C-alpha positions as CSV (number, residue, x, y, z in Angstrom):
1,M,23.3,14.1,9.1
2,T,20.3,11.8,9.3
3,R,16.8,13.2,9.5
4,A,13.6,11.2,10.1
5,G,9.9,11.8,9.6
6,G,6.6,10.1,9.0
7,C,2.9,10.3,8.7
8,H,0.4,11.6,11.3
9,C,-0.6,8.2,12.7
10,G,3.0,6.8,12.8
11,A,2.3,3.8,10.5
12,I,4.9,5.1,8.0
13,R,8.4,6.3,9.0
14,Y,11.3,7.3,6.8
15,E,14.9,8.5,7.0
16,L,16.9,10.9,4.9
17,E,20.7,11.0,4.8
18,G,22.6,14.3,4.2
19,E,21.4,17.7,3.2
20,P,18.7,18.3,0.6
21,K,19.6,19.4,-2.9
22,A,16.8,22.0,-2.5
23,H,14.0,22.9,-0.2
24,A,11.1,24.7,-1.9
25,L,7.6,25.9,-1.2
26,C,5.5,24.9,-4.1
27,H,2.4,26.9,-5.1
28,C,1.3,24.7,-8.0
29,H,-2.4,23.7,-8.4
30,D,-1.5,19.9,-8.2
31,C,0.3,20.3,-4.9
32,R,-2.4,22.4,-3.4
33,R,-5.2,20.1,-4.4
34,H,-3.4,17.0,-3.2
35,A,-2.4,18.5,0.2
36,G,-5.5,20.6,0.7
37,A,-3.1,23.5,1.6
38,P,-2.2,26.8,-0.1
39,M,1.4,25.6,-0.6
40,V,3.6,22.5,0.1
41,G,7.2,22.3,1.3
42,W,9.3,19.9,-0.6
43,A,12.8,18.8,0.3
44,M,14.6,17.3,-2.7
45,Y,16.9,14.3,-2.0
46,P,18.8,11.8,-4.1
47,A,16.8,8.6,-4.2
48,G,19.6,6.7,-2.5
49,A,19.5,9.1,0.5
50,F,15.9,8.2,1.3
51,G,14.5,5.0,2.8
52,I,11.2,3.8,4.4
53,T,11.9,2.4,7.8
54,R,8.4,1.3,8.8
55,G,5.2,0.6,6.9
56,T,4.2,0.6,3.3
57,P,3.0,3.8,1.7
58,K,0.3,3.7,-0.9
59,V,1.0,5.3,-4.3
60,Y,-1.2,7.6,-6.4
61,A,-0.5,8.3,-10.1
62,S,-1.2,12.0,-10.0
63,S,0.0,12.6,-13.6
64,T,1.5,10.7,-16.5
65,H,4.9,10.4,-14.7
66,G,4.2,11.8,-11.2
67,R,3.7,9.4,-8.3
68,R,2.6,10.7,-4.9
69,Y,3.1,8.4,-1.9
70,F,1.0,8.6,1.2
71,C,-0.1,6.7,4.3
72,P,-2.9,4.3,3.6
73,D,-4.2,4.6,7.1
74,C,-4.2,8.4,7.9
75,G,-3.8,9.9,4.4
76,T,-0.7,12.0,5.1
77,G,1.1,12.9,1.9
78,L,4.8,11.9,2.3
79,Y,6.8,12.1,-0.9
80,Y,6.7,12.5,-4.7
81,V,8.7,10.8,-7.5
82,N,8.7,11.8,-11.2
83,E,11.4,9.9,-13.0
84,A,10.7,11.8,-16.3
85,L,11.1,15.3,-14.8
86,L,13.4,14.6,-11.8
87,P,15.3,11.3,-12.4
88,G,16.8,9.8,-9.3
89,I,15.1,12.3,-7.0
90,V,12.7,11.9,-4.1
91,D,10.8,15.0,-3.1
92,V,9.8,14.7,0.6
93,Q,7.0,16.8,2.0
94,S,9.1,18.7,4.5
95,A,6.3,19.3,7.0
96,T,6.4,15.5,7.7
97,L,9.9,15.7,9.1
98,D,10.1,15.2,12.9
99,D,11.8,18.6,13.1
100,P,10.6,20.6,10.1
101,G,11.8,23.8,11.7
102,A,15.4,22.7,11.4
103,M,15.3,22.9,7.6
104,P,14.1,26.3,6.4
105,P,13.0,26.5,2.8
106,R,15.2,28.3,0.4
107,V,12.8,29.3,-2.5
108,H,9.2,29.6,-3.6
109,I,8.4,27.8,-6.9
110,Q,5.5,27.7,-9.3
111,V,4.4,31.2,-8.2
112,A,2.6,31.6,-11.5
113,E,-0.1,29.4,-9.9
114,R,0.1,30.9,-6.4
115,L,-3.2,31.9,-4.9
116,P,-3.4,35.7,-5.2
117,W,-4.0,36.2,-1.4
118,M,-0.8,34.3,-0.6
119,T,1.3,37.4,-1.5
120,T,-0.1,39.3,1.5
121,V,-0.9,36.4,3.9
122,H,2.0,37.5,6.2
123,E,0.0,40.7,6.9
124,L,-2.9,38.9,8.6
125,P,-3.3,39.2,12.4
126,S,-1.5,36.4,14.3
127,F,-2.4,34.5,17.5
128,D,-0.3,32.0,19.5
129,R,-3.3,29.7,19.6
130,F,-6.9,30.8,18.8
131,P,-8.3,34.3,18.6
132,P,-9.7,35.6,21.9
133,G,-13.3,34.5,22.5
134,K,-13.0,31.4,20.3
């Protein structure tokens, strides 16, 4: 199975071949700060199953070995590589897939760093769009 995805503006496109080795929702501080979100979905693929099909991402050295790749035009975070921790693996931000709903996450990770209110966020009121009167 081939999956495709890309950045918000369309300048960067990628393809993935096969099924992910894992799909996790990460709650670590680094992921939150980089994405500006309370957690980030990551689909883990062998490096050989991943390829850029359009554009050239920019890379940010987010730690000694971690490299975060993003679109230089719109800023969308796309994927992460850390050869010391995860050799031969590309972690793709799963929300950048064309159909992210087709690949449900399987696990939460780094919950020791999870924001305390994330444990009850599912209890908040929900609206299809915006709350009435907004």
